[in-house]
C-alpha positions in Angstrom: 86.9 -20.9 44.3 84.0 -20.3 41.9 81.2 -17.9 42.7 78.9 -20.8 43.6 81.3 -22.0 46.3 81.1 -18.8 48.3 77.6 -19.3 49.8 75.5 -16.1 49.4 74.7 -16.2 53.2 78.4 -15.5 53.9 78.2 -12.2 51.8 76.8 -9.0 53.0 76.8 -5.6 51.2 78.1 -2.8 53.5 77.1 0.0 51.1 75.1 0.4 47.9 77.9 1.7 45.7 78.9 0.0 42.5 82.4 -0.8 41.4 84.4 2.2 40.1 87.3 2.6 37.7 90.0 1.9 40.3 93.5 0.5 40.1 92.8 -2.8 41.9 90.3 -4.7 43.9 91.2 -4.4 47.6 90.8 -7.3 50.1 91.0 -5.7 53.6 92.2 -8.6 55.7 91.7 -8.0 59.4 90.1 -11.0 61.1 90.8 -13.9 58.7 94.6 -13.6 58.8 95.4 -16.5 56.4 96.0 -17.3 52.8 93.8 -20.3 52.4 90.4 -21.6 53.6 89.5 -18.0 53.4 86.1 -17.2 51.8 86.7 -13.5 51.9 90.0 -13.8 50.0 88.5 -16.2 47.4 85.5 -13.8 46.9 87.9 -11.0 46.4 89.8 -13.0 43.8 86.5 -13.5 42.0 85.7 -9.8 42.1 89.1 -8.9 40.7 88.7 -11.3 37.8 85.2 -9.9 37.0 86.6 -6.3 37.0 89.8 -7.2 35.1 91.9 -5.8 38.0 94.8 -7.1 40.1 94.0 -8.0 43.7 95.7 -6.3 46.6 95.4 -7.3 50.2 95.9 -4.9 53.1 96.2 -5.1 56.9 96.4 -2.3 59.4 98.4 -2.8 62.6 97.1 -0.4 65.3 99.3 0.5 68.2 96.2 0.7 70.4 94.2 -2.4 69.8 91.9 -2.7 72.9 93.8 -4.4 75.7 96.6 -5.8 73.4 100.1 -6.2 74.7 103.4 -7.5 73.3 102.5 -11.2 73.6 99.5 -10.5 71.4 101.5 -8.5 68.9 104.2 -11.1 68.7 101.7 -13.8 67.9 100.0 -11.5 65.4 103.2 -10.5 63.6 104.5 -14.1 63.4 101.3 -15.0 61.6 101.2 -12.0 59.3 104.8 -12.6 58.1 103.8 -16.0 57.0 100.6 -14.8 55.4 102.5 -12.1 53.5 104.8 -14.7 52.0 101.9 -17.1 51.1 99.9 -14.5 49.4 102.9 -13.5 47.3 103.0 -17.1 46.0 99.5 -16.5 44.8 100.6 -13.3 43.0 98.8 -11.1 45.6 100.6 -8.1 47.1 99.9 -7.7 50.8 100.2 -4.2 52.0 100.8 -4.1 55.8 101.0 -0.7 57.4 101.0 0.6 61.0 98.0 2.7 61.7 94.3 2.4 62.7 93.0 -0.5 60.6 90.0 1.5 59.3 92.3 4.3 58.2 94.7 2.0 56.4 91.8 0.4 54.6 90.2 3.8 53.8 93.4 5.2 52.4 94.0 2.2 50.1 90.3 2.0 49.3 90.4 5.4 47.6 92.2 3.8 44.7 90.1 0.6 44.7 87.6 -0.5 42.1 85.9 -2.6 44.7 86.6 -3.6 48.4 86.0 -6.9 50.1 86.5 -7.3 53.8 86.2 -10.1 56.3 83.9 -10.2 59.3 84.4 -9.4 63.0 81.7 -9.6 65.6 83.0 -7.3 68.3 81.9 -3.7 68.7 85.1 -2.0 67.4 85.4 -4.5 64.5 81.9 -3.6 63.3 82.6 0.1 63.7 85.8 -0.2 61.6 84.0 -1.8 58.8 81.1 0.6 58.9 83.5 3.5 58.8 85.3 2.2 55.7 82.0 1.4 53.9 81.0 5.0 54.4 84.2 6.6 53.4 85.4 4.8 50.3 84.0 5.6 46.8 83.5 2.0 45.7 81.2 -0.9 46.7 82.1 -2.8 49.8 81.1 -6.4 50.6 81.8 -8.3 53.8 82.4 -12.1 53.7 82.0 -14.2 56.8 84.8 -16.8 57.0 85.7 -17.4 60.6 82.7 -19.6 61.5 81.5 -22.7 59.8 77.8 -21.7 59.7 77.3 -18.0 59.2 75.9 -16.5 62.4 72.7 -15.1 61.0 72.1 -18.2 58.9 72.1 -20.2 62.1 69.9 -17.9 64.1 68.3 -14.5 64.0 68.4 -13.9 67.8 70.6 -14.4 70.9 70.4 -18.0 71.8 69.7 -19.2 75.3 72.2 -22.0 75.4 74.2 -24.5 73.3 71.2 -26.8 73.4 69.0 -24.3 71.6 71.6 -23.4 69.0 72.8 -27.0 68.3 69.9 -28.2 66.3 69.9 -25.0 64.2 73.6 -25.4 63.5 73.2 -29.1 62.5 70.4 -28.3 60.1 72.9 -26.2 58.1 76.1 -28.2 58.4 75.9 -30.2 55.2 75.6 -26.9 53.2 78.6 -25.1 54.8 80.9 -28.0 55.7 82.4 -27.9 52.2 86.1 -27.5 51.3 86.8 -24.3 49.4 88.8 -24.4 46.2 91.5 -21.9 45.7 91.4 -19.7 42.6 94.4 -18.3 40.8 94.3 -14.5 40.7 93.7 -13.2 37.1 96.5 -10.6 37.3 99.5 -10.3 39.5 99.7 -7.3 41.8 103.2 -7.9 43.1 104.8 -5.1 41.0 102.3 -2.4 42.0 104.2 0.5 43.7 102.3 0.5 47.0 104.3 1.0 50.2 104.0 -1.5 53.0 106.0 -3.5 55.5 107.8 -6.6 54.2 107.7 -10.0 55.9 111.3 -9.5 57.2 110.3 -6.2 58.9 107.4 -8.0 60.7 109.9 -10.4 62.1 112.3 -7.7 63.2 111.4 -7.3 66.9 113.7 -4.3 67.4 111.5 -2.2 65.2 108.4 -3.0 67.3 109.6 -2.4 70.8 108.3 1.2 70.8 104.7 0.0 70.8 102.7 1.8 73.6 101.3 -1.5 74.5 102.3 -2.8 78.0 105.9 -4.1 77.4 106.1 -5.9 80.8 104.6 -9.1 79.5 106.8 -11.7 77.9 106.0 -13.1 74.6 105.0 -16.8 74.6 106.7 -18.0 71.4 108.5 -20.9 73.1 105.0 -22.3 73.9 102.9 -21.0 71.0 104.3 -19.5 67.8 101.9 -17.7 65.5 101.1 -18.6 61.9 99.3 -21.2 59.8 102.2 -23.6 59.7 102.5 -23.7 63.5 98.8 -24.2 63.7 98.7 -27.1 61.3 101.7 -28.8 62.9 100.2 -28.5 66.3 96.8 -29.8 65.1 98.3 -32.7 63.2 100.4 -33.7 66.3 97.1 -33.6 68.3 95.3 -35.8 65.8 98.2 -38.3 65.5 99.2 -38.6 69.1 96.4 -37.5 71.4 93.1 -37.5 69.6 92.2 -41.0 70.6 92.4 -39.9 74.3 90.4 -36.7 73.8 87.0 -38.0 74.9 88.3 -39.4 78.1 90.9 -36.6 78.9 89.5 -33.3 77.5 88.6 -32.4 81.1 91.8 -33.7 82.6 94.1 -30.7 83.0 97.1 -32.7 84.0 97.2 -34.0 80.4 97.7 -32.2 77.1 95.1 -34.1 75.2 93.5 -31.0 73.7 94.2 -29.3 70.3 95.5 -25.9 71.5 93.8 -24.3 68.5 92.1 -21.4 70.3 95.0 -18.9 69.8 95.1 -19.6 66.1 91.4 -19.4 65.7 91.3 -16.1 67.6 93.7 -14.5 65.1 92.1 -16.2 62.1 95.4 -17.9 61.3 93.6 -21.2 60.7 90.0 -21.7 59.6 87.5 -23.6 61.8 86.2 -25.1 58.6 89.7 -26.6 57.8 89.8 -28.1 61.3 86.3 -29.5 61.1 86.9 -31.1 57.7 90.1 -32.7 58.9 88.3 -34.2 61.9 85.3 -35.5 59.8 87.8 -37.5 57.8 89.1 -39.4 60.7 88.2 -43.1 60.9 84.7 -44.1 62.3 86.5 -45.8 65.2 87.1 -42.3 66.6 83.5 -41.2 66.3 83.1 -40.3 70.0 86.0 -38.0 69.8 84.9 -36.6 66.5 81.5 -35.7 67.8 82.9 -34.2 71.0 85.5 -32.1 69.2 83.1 -30.8 66.5 80.6 -29.8 69.1 83.2 -27.7 70.8 84.7 -26.3 67.6 81.4 -25.4 65.9 78.4 -25.3 68.3 80.2 -23.9 71.4 82.4 -21.5 69.5 79.6 -20.3 67.3 77.4 -19.8 70.4 80.0 -17.3 71.5 79.8 -15.5 68.1 76.0 -15.5 68.4 76.2 -14.0 71.8 78.5 -11.0 71.0 76.7 -10.4 67.7 73.3 -10.1 69.2 74.4 -8.5 72.6 75.5 -4.9 72.5 76.7 -5.0 76.1 78.5 -8.4 75.7 81.4 -7.1 77.9 79.4 -5.7 80.8 77.8 -7.3 83.8 74.4 -6.2 82.4 74.7 -8.8 79.7 73.9 -11.6 82.1 70.5 -13.3 82.1 68.0 -11.8 84.5 67.8 -14.8 86.8 71.6 -14.8 87.2 71.8 -11.1 88.1 68.9 -11.4 90.5 70.4 -14.3 92.4 73.9 -12.7 92.5 72.5 -9.5 93.7 70.5 -11.2 96.4 73.8 -12.8 97.7 76.1 -9.8 97.0 76.4 -9.1 100.8 77.2 -12.7 101.7 80.5 -12.9 103.6 83.5 -13.7 101.4 86.2 -15.7 103.2 88.8 -15.5 101.9 88.6 -12.2 100.1 91.2 -11.2 97.5 91.8 -8.1 95.5 92.8 -8.0 91.8 96.5 -7.5 92.6 96.7 -10.6 94.9 94.9 -12.6 92.2 97.2 -11.4 89.5 100.2 -12.3 91.6 98.7 -15.8 92.2 98.9 -15.2 95.9 95.9 -17.1 97.2 95.5 -20.0 99.7 94.5 -22.4 96.8 97.5 -24.1 95.1 95.2 -25.3 92.3 94.0 -21.8 91.5 97.5 -20.4 91.8 98.8 -23.0 89.3 96.1 -22.1 86.8 97.0 -18.4 87.1 100.7 -19.2 86.6 99.9 -21.3 83.6 98.0 -18.4 82.1 100.8 -15.9 82.9 103.7 -18.0 81.7 102.2 -19.7 78.6 99.3 -17.4 77.5 97.0 -20.5 77.8 95.0 -22.3 80.4 93.4 -25.7 80.2 89.7 -25.1 79.6 88.6 -27.1 82.7 90.8 -25.0 84.8 89.5 -21.8 83.2 86.1 -22.7 84.6 87.5 -23.3 88.1 89.7 -20.2 87.9 86.7 -18.0 87.0 84.3 -19.4 89.6 86.8 -18.8 92.3 87.3 -15.1 91.2 83.5 -14.8 91.7 83.7 -16.4 95.1 86.7 -14.4 96.4 85.8 -10.9 95.1 84.0 -8.2 97.1 81.1 -8.1 94.7 80.0 -10.0 91.6 80.4 -6.8 89.5 84.0 -6.5 90.6 84.6 -10.2 90.0 83.3 -9.8 86.5 85.6 -6.8 85.8 88.6 -8.6 87.3 88.0 -11.8 85.4 87.8 -10.0 82.0 90.8 -7.8 82.7 93.0 -10.8 83.6 91.6 -12.9 80.8 92.3 -10.2 78.2 95.7 -9.3 79.5 97.3 -12.8 79.7 95.5 -15.1 77.3 96.7 -15.1 73.6 93.1 -15.8 72.7 91.8 -13.1 75.0 89.6 -10.3 73.7 87.6 -12.9 71.7 83.9 -13.7 71.5 84.7 -16.8 73.4 86.3 -14.6 76.1 83.1 -12.7 76.7 80.9 -15.8 76.5 83.1 -17.8 78.8 83.3 -14.9 81.3 79.5 -14.7 81.2 79.2 -18.5 81.8 81.0 -18.1 85.1 78.1 -15.8 86.1 75.3 -17.9 84.7 75.2 -17.1 80.9 74.2 -20.1 78.7 73.6 -22.1 81.9 70.6 -22.8 84.2 70.0 -22.3 87.9 71.5 -24.8 90.2 71.1 -25.6 93.9 71.6 -22.4 96.0 74.6 -21.6 98.1 76.4 -18.7 99.7 77.8 -16.0 97.3 76.8 -17.9 94.2 73.1 -18.1 94.8 71.8 -20.4 92.2 74.7 -19.8 89.8 76.7 -23.0 89.3 79.7 -23.3 91.7 83.0 -25.3 91.6 85.1 -26.5 94.4 88.6 -27.8 95.1 87.1 -31.0 96.3 85.5 -31.4 92.9 88.8 -31.1 91.2 90.3 -33.7 93.5 87.5 -36.1 92.7 87.5 -35.6 88.9 91.1 -35.3 87.9 94.7 -35.7 89.1 95.0 -32.1 90.2 98.3 -32.5 91.9 99.8 -33.7 88.6 98.4 -30.6 87.0 100.2 -28.4 89.6 103.5 -30.3 88.9 102.9 -29.8 85.1 102.6 -26.0 85.6 105.7 -25.9 87.8 107.6 -27.6 85.0 106.3 -25.1 82.5 107.3 -22.2 84.7 110.8 -23.6 85.0 111.0 -24.0 81.2 109.9 -20.4 80.8 112.6 -19.3 83.2 115.2 -21.0 81.0 113.8 -19.7 77.7 114.2 -16.4 75.9 110.5 -15.5 76.2 110.5 -11.8 75.9 
């Protein structure tokens, strides 16, 4: 990729230091966990060539990533092992170490001539990068590569809804919807004597069982395996076999006519730009599906990035719009019947077989159909003692069980349940003017009994599989 192909709006200086006489250029890979369609990587290749240095990539695996557990670590490690091997093919040594990511990057950054990092929007991700930029002796640049349109290029404020962000995104699409060209590193770094974990060690589960993360959750590899190859195979299967049905069935949870890309996008194992370009090249006869899918992939997903970037309290009840908090507060004393606590919800022990099925799908597979995610969340609001407790319960379950939990989309989707990025609707008990959903609505709009049967089959499969 040439310098001109990494748009300047993707690049942000994190300190004012110049390059120094270091041993290598360091690419600190943390969010964009992939070897291609990665603007940060390609920018680092360019910097290494300019400075006549080899390029080294690094990744820090923290034992204490917020709310992570073994299913998240399994998916992460499966992807990192593949990325390690793919970078080696490009003559780039990938140094993976256990430790706080910012400390791993800081330690390796002490020997770097220059440091390039990728971009994360969550509070701790920003803090990690700020720490490294302060502590290393060299210049640090951040390159945004996990959205199609850079967040601040699209908007300079928190957007009200998808309808306000959509025209801003579309004004920029032609500039950023461009396929990157891989560059060949100027010098190989593979022989550099820098200690790190090898790909085979990442795949050796016995050495990872002592993580302090909750070991009680099974991994979900039988349903979703991490890595770019698995992501592309899953996406190509979707395009070949199910994409033509996507417009009609994307809100039909009894089907599988969705892409299942959210886990891979969460870990940066596949680029949204790659997916978007692949969809734009589909035939014009599929235009309805193309438009619908690209709106979800770009506008809706980047609305979530906009939300967490411009909202310091993105994971707190206080992040909700004023109108939503007022109406929920006005109805906070309304009778809840039934009323369920977090433990009953987590055990899927409610009177509602549709909700229970959604909870089982989430626990067994690490995924839930998006239409059911909306229903699942709305019912937690309806059945909890207070809207504040509902908000905490929803986020806790979301982040514990979903592979793509702890993501900007997680916080935006949780907020949507309580009125974020939405408008007031007709008033009713508990919800006030926040949008509600009902079992009767599911029965009208989809074959919900078929969905329950689908989840029962998945649960049986999980019982027969070596999942954890």
